[in-house]
PLY file of the C-alpha trace (Angstrom):
ply
format ascii 1.0
element vertex 305
property float x
property float y
property float z
element edge 304
property int vertex1
property int vertex2
end_header
94.73 142.93 -49.31
95.18 141.28 -52.65
93.47 137.86 -52.93
95.95 135.11 -53.95
94.36 132.94 -56.63
95.03 129.22 -56.66
97.93 128.06 -58.87
96.63 126.55 -62.22
99.02 123.63 -61.78
97.49 122.90 -58.29
94.03 123.00 -59.83
95.13 120.58 -62.51
96.49 118.19 -60.07
93.31 118.37 -57.95
91.18 117.67 -61.15
93.44 114.75 -62.06
93.02 113.39 -58.54
89.35 113.67 -58.68
89.27 111.94 -62.05
91.49 109.04 -60.85
89.26 108.63 -57.74
86.13 108.61 -60.00
87.65 106.09 -62.33
88.54 103.80 -59.38
84.97 104.12 -58.00
83.62 102.94 -61.51
86.02 100.05 -61.55
85.27 98.83 -58.13
82.26 96.78 -59.15
84.11 95.10 -61.84
87.05 94.43 -59.55
84.82 92.97 -56.98
83.14 90.59 -59.49
86.58 89.54 -60.86
87.78 88.89 -57.30
84.67 86.90 -56.49
84.44 84.70 -59.58
88.03 84.50 -60.56
90.74 85.23 -58.08
89.04 83.77 -55.00
88.20 80.47 -56.64
91.83 80.17 -57.76
93.11 80.85 -54.21
90.44 78.42 -52.74
91.48 75.67 -55.15
95.15 76.14 -54.17
94.20 75.81 -50.43
91.98 72.75 -51.12
94.83 71.05 -52.88
96.65 70.99 -49.59
93.77 69.32 -47.72
92.07 65.83 -47.66
88.66 67.21 -48.54
85.73 65.16 -49.61
82.24 66.56 -49.65
80.78 63.18 -48.73
82.95 63.25 -45.55
82.62 66.77 -44.27
83.81 65.75 -40.76
87.13 64.42 -42.04
88.82 67.56 -43.48
92.46 67.73 -42.55
95.75 69.32 -43.75
97.95 66.94 -45.52
100.38 69.31 -47.31
101.66 67.94 -50.47
99.89 64.65 -49.91
97.42 65.07 -52.79
100.19 65.74 -55.20
102.30 62.84 -54.05
99.34 60.53 -54.29
98.61 61.78 -57.84
102.21 60.90 -58.87
101.44 57.34 -57.76
97.98 57.19 -59.25
97.65 54.89 -62.31
94.67 56.63 -63.73
96.31 60.06 -63.53
99.29 58.84 -65.72
97.01 57.14 -68.10
95.12 60.40 -68.59
98.40 62.37 -68.86
99.51 59.83 -71.66
96.25 60.09 -73.57
96.12 63.82 -73.20
99.62 64.20 -74.70
98.68 61.77 -77.53
95.55 63.71 -78.30
97.38 67.08 -78.06
100.40 66.28 -80.07
98.48 64.56 -83.01
95.65 67.03 -83.18
97.91 70.13 -83.05
100.38 68.71 -85.63
97.53 67.85 -88.02
95.83 71.18 -87.58
99.18 72.99 -88.10
99.87 71.25 -91.41
96.39 71.49 -92.62
96.02 75.04 -91.58
99.22 76.12 -93.13
98.33 74.75 -96.67
94.68 76.02 -96.26
96.06 79.48 -95.45
98.45 79.20 -98.28
95.59 78.38 -100.61
93.33 81.18 -99.30
96.10 83.70 -99.55
96.10 83.24 -103.46
93.91 85.30 -105.70
91.07 83.26 -107.24
87.46 83.59 -107.96
85.27 82.99 -104.90
88.10 83.56 -102.40
85.98 85.65 -100.17
83.22 83.01 -99.99
85.71 80.25 -99.10
87.30 82.54 -96.55
83.94 83.11 -94.86
82.67 79.53 -95.05
85.90 78.06 -93.46
84.85 79.69 -90.13
81.67 77.61 -90.04
83.15 74.32 -88.40
85.01 76.59 -85.82
81.97 78.46 -84.96
80.06 75.27 -84.05
79.86 74.45 -80.37
82.28 71.63 -79.43
79.52 69.55 -78.01
77.54 69.90 -81.25
80.51 69.07 -83.21
81.01 65.89 -81.01
77.37 64.87 -81.48
77.61 65.34 -85.22
80.81 63.25 -85.54
79.33 60.72 -83.13
76.46 60.26 -85.57
78.89 60.04 -88.66
80.66 57.27 -86.82
77.44 55.20 -86.12
77.61 51.66 -87.52
75.16 50.76 -90.32
73.47 54.11 -91.02
76.23 56.37 -90.12
77.64 58.66 -92.81
81.07 57.22 -92.76
79.79 53.63 -93.23
77.37 54.71 -95.92
80.07 56.58 -97.75
82.47 53.64 -97.67
79.63 51.30 -98.85
78.77 53.50 -101.87
82.42 53.88 -102.74
82.60 49.99 -102.64
85.43 50.28 -100.08
83.33 48.41 -97.59
81.32 45.21 -98.28
77.56 45.61 -98.10
77.50 43.04 -95.13
80.19 44.79 -93.27
79.08 47.42 -90.45
82.14 48.03 -88.38
81.63 49.58 -84.89
84.07 52.49 -85.33
83.86 53.63 -81.71
83.86 50.02 -80.21
87.64 49.88 -79.88
88.89 51.73 -76.84
92.47 51.89 -78.31
91.29 53.54 -81.58
88.58 55.78 -80.28
91.10 58.56 -79.56
92.05 58.66 -83.28
88.33 59.30 -84.19
88.16 62.00 -81.53
91.25 63.60 -82.96
89.76 63.52 -86.47
86.63 65.35 -85.14
88.81 67.97 -83.30
90.92 68.56 -86.41
87.90 69.18 -88.65
86.58 71.80 -86.02
89.89 73.60 -85.16
91.80 73.73 -88.34
89.88 76.80 -89.47
91.20 78.51 -86.26
94.72 77.59 -87.31
94.08 78.70 -90.87
92.81 82.16 -89.87
95.82 82.93 -87.58
98.35 81.81 -90.31
96.42 83.59 -93.08
96.66 86.84 -91.02
100.43 86.33 -90.71
100.81 85.60 -94.49
99.05 88.85 -95.29
101.66 90.81 -93.42
104.60 89.35 -95.33
105.81 92.22 -97.72
105.31 91.45 -101.34
108.82 92.83 -102.06
110.31 89.80 -100.47
108.62 87.47 -103.01
109.67 89.87 -105.81
113.27 89.75 -104.73
113.12 85.94 -104.43
111.67 85.73 -107.96
114.39 87.91 -109.25
116.89 85.58 -107.94
115.21 82.71 -109.75
113.40 81.12 -106.84
110.36 78.97 -107.59
107.21 78.23 -105.55
108.92 75.84 -103.17
111.97 77.98 -102.50
109.76 80.99 -101.89
107.86 78.93 -99.44
111.00 77.74 -97.68
113.14 80.81 -97.60
110.36 83.55 -97.42
106.99 82.31 -96.31
107.96 79.94 -93.47
110.69 82.20 -91.78
108.42 85.30 -91.99
105.50 83.28 -90.59
107.19 81.88 -87.55
105.82 84.41 -85.00
102.24 83.54 -86.12
103.05 79.88 -86.06
104.34 80.11 -82.52
101.32 82.01 -81.33
98.84 79.57 -83.13
100.63 76.43 -81.74
100.85 77.65 -78.20
97.16 78.58 -78.11
96.11 75.34 -79.65
98.40 73.41 -77.19
96.74 75.13 -74.20
93.35 74.45 -75.56
94.08 70.77 -76.43
95.51 70.04 -73.00
92.18 71.31 -71.51
90.04 69.23 -73.72
86.97 67.86 -71.93
83.55 68.36 -73.68
84.15 66.46 -76.93
85.48 63.37 -74.98
82.23 63.32 -72.95
80.33 62.67 -76.28
82.61 59.88 -77.59
83.77 58.13 -74.30
82.55 57.56 -70.84
86.05 56.90 -69.71
87.33 59.82 -67.51
91.04 58.78 -68.09
90.84 59.91 -71.62
92.15 63.34 -70.53
93.35 65.16 -67.42
90.51 67.67 -67.56
87.89 64.76 -67.77
89.54 63.03 -64.76
89.62 66.20 -62.84
86.01 66.95 -63.49
85.10 63.31 -62.58
86.94 63.53 -59.29
85.48 66.91 -58.41
81.74 66.55 -59.40
81.13 62.94 -59.38
83.11 61.61 -56.46
83.55 65.07 -54.67
87.22 64.63 -53.96
87.88 68.40 -53.98
91.33 68.19 -52.52
92.56 65.59 -55.08
90.81 67.36 -58.07
92.29 70.69 -57.07
95.71 69.23 -57.04
95.10 67.88 -60.59
93.86 71.22 -61.76
96.97 72.97 -60.43
99.31 70.46 -61.99
97.62 71.05 -65.28
97.81 74.80 -64.66
101.58 74.70 -63.85
102.15 72.81 -67.18
100.26 75.50 -69.11
102.17 78.23 -67.41
105.32 76.42 -68.45
104.02 76.46 -72.04
103.45 80.14 -71.80
106.93 80.83 -70.54
108.36 78.76 -73.53
106.21 80.75 -75.85
107.43 84.07 -74.40
111.08 82.84 -74.80
110.57 81.64 -78.40
108.83 84.91 -79.29
111.53 87.01 -77.87
114.23 85.06 -79.58
112.30 85.36 -82.90
112.01 89.21 -82.42
115.76 89.43 -81.66
116.70 87.73 -84.90
114.58 90.08 -87.00
0 1
1 2
2 3
3 4
4 5
5 6
6 7
7 8
8 9
9 10
10 11
11 12
12 13
13 14
14 15
15 16
16 17
17 18
18 19
19 20
20 21
21 22
22 23
23 24
24 25
25 26
26 27
27 28
28 29
29 30
30 31
31 32
32 33
33 34
34 35
35 36
36 37
37 38
38 39
39 40
40 41
41 42
42 43
43 44
44 45
45 46
46 47
47 48
48 49
49 50
50 51
51 52
52 53
53 54
54 55
55 56
56 57
57 58
58 59
59 60
60 61
61 62
62 63
63 64
64 65
65 66
66 67
67 68
68 69
69 70
70 71
71 72
72 73
73 74
74 75
75 76
76 77
77 78
78 79
79 80
80 81
81 82
82 83
83 84
84 85
85 86
86 87
87 88
88 89
89 90
90 91
91 92
92 93
93 94
94 95
95 96
96 97
97 98
98 99
99 100
100 101
101 102
102 103
103 104
104 105
105 106
106 107
107 108
108 109
109 110
110 111
111 112
112 113
113 114
114 115
115 116
116 117
117 118
118 119
119 120
120 121
121 122
122 123
123 124
124 125
125 126
126 127
127 128
128 129
129 130
130 131
131 132
132 133
133 134
134 135
135 136
136 137
137 138
138 139
139 140
140 141
141 142
142 143
143 144
144 145
145 146
146 147
147 148
148 149
149 150
150 151
151 152
152 153
153 154
154 155
155 156
156 157
157 158
158 159
159 160
160 161
161 162
162 163
163 164
164 165
165 166
166 167
167 168
168 169
169 170
170 171
171 172
172 173
173 174
174 175
175 176
176 177
177 178
178 179
179 180
180 181
181 182
182 183
183 184
184 185
185 186
186 187
187 188
188 189
189 190
190 191
191 192
192 193
193 194
194 195
195 196
196 197
197 198
198 199
199 200
200 201
201 202
202 203
203 204
204 205
205 206
206 207
207 208
208 209
209 210
210 211
211 212
212 213
213 214
214 215
215 216
216 217
217 218
218 219
219 220
220 221
221 222
222 223
223 224
224 225
225 226
226 227
227 228
228 229
229 230
230 231
231 232
232 233
233 234
234 235
235 236
236 237
237 238
238 239
239 240
240 241
241 242
242 243
243 244
244 245
245 246
246 247
247 248
248 249
249 250
250 251
251 252
252 253
253 254
254 255
255 256
256 257
257 258
258 259
259 260
260 261
261 262
262 263
263 264
264 265
265 266
266 267
267 268
268 269
269 270
270 271
271 272
272 273
273 274
274 275
275 276
276 277
277 278
278 279
279 280
280 281
281 282
282 283
283 284
284 285
285 286
286 287
287 288
288 289
289 290
290 291
291 292
292 293
293 294
294 295
295 296
296 297
297 298
298 299
299 300
300 301
301 302
302 303
303 304
């Protein structure tokens, strides 16, 4: 009897199946680690947010449903931290957008030493946020601080005047914003510069033929074409600014300066895991809302192109 050889198509399917199983086998350790250090903690924090859970009172753990969330809505410190977080976020992101735009506009021009300046602008952004905070904390020191010394030498401050720049709790956020703007503006610059380099030169040539000057080119060509990059840059910075924590630990000891600082304080100082989990989830939901808005804006922008 003639031997029937297996179909080439069947052999190909078996080989693909073996390759898929082998790929799954290789991915299993990574999937396990992701579930252990990422997905499970998210699930656990969602569960804790529905419980009265304090590590100092392990025998008094009970389900309270939305109690933690309702308590936060009545908590004065929570709303103060929300207010300060929004103040920090709006001012810092707005300043970084304006400075980043004009920095990108400058670095997009042809001039001698452009490569050097493009490389050196990354240095502030590359610094650790904590290091940046410590450096600016030294700058703001009264007497021997760089800011006081600079103002003295410029004769903008009397020799016998040594203001305590960080002594006023109302103005300390402005100094924190200044430090954050100095560090993060390069990030905004690089994103906007990348967007500017993708604008076709033919658009500027057509605008020049119509008699458009620098400002008209900026208004009618650069800004409209740059909007997708602007949306990406602003949303990314909004998300990071809302989660600000480390730089505030250097300048202030007040946990109400940001939602993240207050969440950390409740979780790791007072061990209110239920309440801090609820704070974290409220922040997360707001960030998800920002992402949804970002996707809607990006889709509208792509539809108009």
